[in-house]
C-alpha positions in Angstrom: 0.5 -1.3 -10.3 3.3 -3.0 -11.5 5.5 -5.6 -11.0 8.7 -7.0 -12.7 6.9 -9.6 -13.9 4.7 -7.9 -15.9 5.8 -4.7 -16.2 6.9 -5.1 -19.7 3.0 -6.2 -20.7 1.0 -3.9 -19.0 -0.6 -0.9 -21.1 -2.8 1.6 -19.4 -2.7 4.7 -21.8 -4.7 6.5 -19.9 -2.7 6.6 -16.4 0.3 9.6 -15.6 2.3 7.1 -13.4 3.1 3.7 -12.1 3.6 1.8 -8.7 6.5 -0.7 -8.6 5.1 -3.3 -6.2 8.2 -5.1 -4.9 7.9 -9.5 -4.3 10.6 -11.5 -2.5 13.5 -11.7 -4.2 13.3 -8.2 -6.4 15.6 -6.1 -4.5 18.3 -9.1 -5.5 17.4 -8.9 -8.7 17.5 -5.9 -9.4 20.8 -4.5 -11.1 22.0 -1.1 -12.4 20.7 -2.1 -15.9 17.3 -3.5 -14.9 17.4 -0.1 -12.8 17.9 1.8 -15.4 15.2 -0.2 -17.6 12.5 0.5 -14.9 13.5 4.2 -14.6 12.7 4.8 -18.2 9.4 3.5 -18.3 6.1 5.0 -19.0 4.2 5.8 -17.7 7.2 6.7 -15.0 7.5 4.5 -11.9 6.7 7.4 -9.3 6.1 5.3 -6.2 7.9 1.8 -5.0 5.5 -0.3 -2.9 7.6 -2.7 -0.5 7.3 -6.1 -0.3 4.6 -8.1 1.9 6.9 -11.0 2.8 10.0 -12.3 3.0 12.3 -15.3 3.6 13.4 -15.4 6.9 15.2 -18.6 8.3 13.6 -21.2 6.0 10.4 -19.9 6.6 8.1 -17.4 4.7 6.9 -14.3 7.0 4.9 -11.3 6.6 7.6 -8.6 6.7 6.4 -6.6 10.1 8.3 -3.6 11.5 6.2 -4.3 14.6 7.2 -7.9 15.4 8.9 -8.8 19.3 10.8 -11.1 17.3 13.4 -9.2 17.3 14.8 -11.1 13.9 12.2 -10.5 12.2 11.8 -7.3 13.2 15.5 -6.5 12.1 15.0 -8.2 8.8 12.1 -6.1 7.9 13.6 -3.0 9.1 16.7 -4.1 6.6 14.1 -5.1 3.4 12.5 -1.5 3.8 15.6 0.5 3.9 17.0 -1.6 0.7 13.7 -0.9 -1.0 14.1 2.8 0.1 17.8 2.7 -1.5 16.0 1.3 -5.0 13.9 4.2 -4.8 16.3 6.8 -4.6 17.8 5.4 -7.9 14.2 5.7 -9.3 13.7 9.2 -8.4 13.9 9.1 -5.8 10.3 8.3 -5.1 8.6 7.5 -2.4 7.9 3.8 -0.4 4.9 2.5 0.6 5.0 0.3 3.4 2.7 -1.9 6.0 2.7 -1.7 9.5 2.8 -5.1 10.2 0.7 -6.4 13.3 -1.0 -8.6 11.5 -2.0 -11.4 14.0 -5.2 -14.2 14.4 -6.5 -12.2 16.9 -7.2 -8.7 18.7 -3.9 -8.1 20.7 -2.9 -5.5 23.2 -2.1 -3.3 20.5 0.8 -0.9 22.9 3.5 -3.4 22.3 3.4 -3.9 18.5 2.7 0.1 18.3 5.4 0.5 20.4 7.9 -1.7 18.3 6.4 0.0 15.2 7.7 3.3 16.2 11.3 1.7 17.3 11.4 0.8 13.4 10.3 3.8 12.2 12.7 5.7 14.2 15.4 3.6 13.1 14.5 3.7 9.6 14.1 7.7 9.8 11.2 9.4 8.4 13.0 9.8 4.2 10.8 9.0 1.7 8.2 6.5 3.8 5.0 6.2 3.4 2.9 4.7 5.6 -0.6 2.6 4.5 -3.8 2.5 6.6 -4.8 -1.5 6.8 -8.1 -3.1 6.7 -9.7 -4.6 9.8 -9.7 -8.1 8.2 -6.4 -9.1 6.3 -6.2 -12.5 4.0 -2.5 -14.2 4.5 -1.8 -16.1 1.5 -5.5 -15.3 0.5 -7.0 -18.5 2.3 -6.6 -17.6 6.2 -8.6 -14.5 7.5 -6.8 -12.9 10.1 -7.1 -9.3 11.7 -4.9 -6.1 11.5 -4.0 -4.9 15.1 -2.3 -1.7 13.7 -3.3 1.1 11.5 -6.8 0.9 11.2 -8.2 3.7 12.6 -7.7 7.2 11.7 -6.4 8.0 15.6 -3.9 4.6 14.9 -2.7 6.4 11.9 -2.6 10.1 13.3 0.1 8.5 16.4 2.6 7.6 13.4 2.4 10.6 11.6 5.7 12.3 12.5 7.6 9.4 12.2 7.2 8.8 8.3 7.4 11.3 5.1 3.6 11.0 4.7 0.5 8.7 4.5 -0.7 6.4 1.9 -4.7 6.4 2.2 -5.9 2.8 1.0 -9.8 3.9 0.1 -10.7 -0.3 0.2 -8.7 -0.5 3.6 -10.4 2.6 4.9 -14.1 1.5 3.9 -13.2 -2.0 5.6 -11.8 -0.9 8.7 -15.0 -1.9 10.8 -16.5 -5.2 9.9 -20.0 -3.7 9.0 -17.9 -1.2 6.8 -17.5 2.7 7.0 -18.4 4.5 4.7 -17.7 7.8 6.1 -13.8 7.1 6.9 -12.2 8.4 4.1 -13.5 11.7 4.7 -12.5 11.8 8.6 -9.3 10.5 7.5 -8.5 13.4 5.0 -10.3 15.8 7.3 -8.0 14.9 10.2 -4.6 14.1 8.6 -5.0 15.4 4.6 -1.9 17.6 5.1 0.4 14.6 6.2 -1.6 12.5 3.0 0.9 12.1 -0.5 -0.6 9.1 -2.1 -4.3 7.0 -2.4 -4.5 3.6 -3.5 -8.4 2.8 -4.9 -10.3 -0.3 -5.2 -14.0 -1.4 -4.3 -15.2 -3.3 -1.2 -17.5 -5.5 -0.2 -17.9 -5.6 3.9 -16.7 -7.3 5.8 -13.7 -8.7 3.7 -13.9 -8.3 0.4 -10.9 -6.0 -1.1 -9.7 -5.2 -4.3 -12.9 -4.9 -6.7 -13.2 -3.3 -9.7 -14.0 0.4 -9.0 -18.5 0.7 -8.9 -18.5 -3.3 -8.2 -18.6 -3.1 -4.5 -20.4 -0.8 -2.1 -17.8 2.4 -1.8 -18.9 5.7 -2.8 -16.2 7.3 -4.6 -17.6 10.9 -5.4 -15.4 12.6 -2.4 -12.5 11.7 -4.6 -13.6 13.9 -7.1 -11.5 17.0 -7.4 -9.0 15.4 -5.4 -4.9 16.3 -7.1 -3.9 13.5 -5.2 -2.1 10.9 -7.3 -4.1 7.8 -6.9 -3.2 4.2 -8.3 -6.1 1.4 -9.0 -5.3 -1.6 -7.2 -7.8 -3.8 -8.7 -7.3 -7.7 -7.8 -5.6 -9.6 -10.6 -5.9 -6.2 -12.1 -2.9 -7.0 -14.1 -3.9 -10.1 -16.5 -5.1 -9.8 -19.8 -2.1 -6.6 -20.4 -3.5 -4.6 -17.8 -7.3 -5.0 -18.6 -8.7 -4.4 -14.8 -6.6 -1.6 -14.4 -7.8 0.3 -17.5 -11.3 -0.7 -16.6 -10.7 1.1 -13.1 -8.7 4.4 -14.0 -11.6 4.7 -17.4 -13.8 4.2 -14.5 -12.1 7.1 -12.3 -11.6 9.5 -15.7 -15.8 8.9 -16.0 -16.1 10.3 -12.5 -14.2 13.4 -13.0 -15.6 13.9 -16.7 -19.0 13.7 -14.9 -17.9 16.6 -11.8 
């Protein structure tokens, strides 16, 4: 996982591809020259991850395709569309998107789900991969909120026809229940496998610790051995020290393969 801030400093020899994580303002900075530089990276950028936050009327807001605020939703749709335009210049490559629906409490989920459906229809499915979400969500790493959308396997199934595919975040899947759900990923693959195009891999501890180094949490990754799905390690602060955390994560996943 690379960003515009660190892609030139990260070195992960064991990886086959990278995923470009966008932040606020990045889309305005990426001109044709920078696009060409990103396209020439090795390992190559094969996925783009849409930005999580945006400036909206002078406030920092989550990108939220399910928002009841028409302005926030329209801005979110616009940013996802711009990220997809960039992804087309880079490949084309798929764009990983979050559904929104992050609130302080569990609410009636039908309204945000309907808003998300409307946003996805406006965008069209091309190149979009919808990511599953954890039960608890840390806003700015300090405020614990909850996800109202795309938590359960059934939640995800509702939107399959509106996107090109799904990104299964293994850590989010385990944290889909406050007590942890060790069978989530197997159920996800069993029910939605043909729609799953991409995996995010990190470890976790229930109820809300995500992004841990592979093998340092509660997740059993044995089901992943033999999978041919493109998998990116998404370790918290894995980009530091030239990508040391990412290197270790990739090495540990490779070790699992070699021990099969």
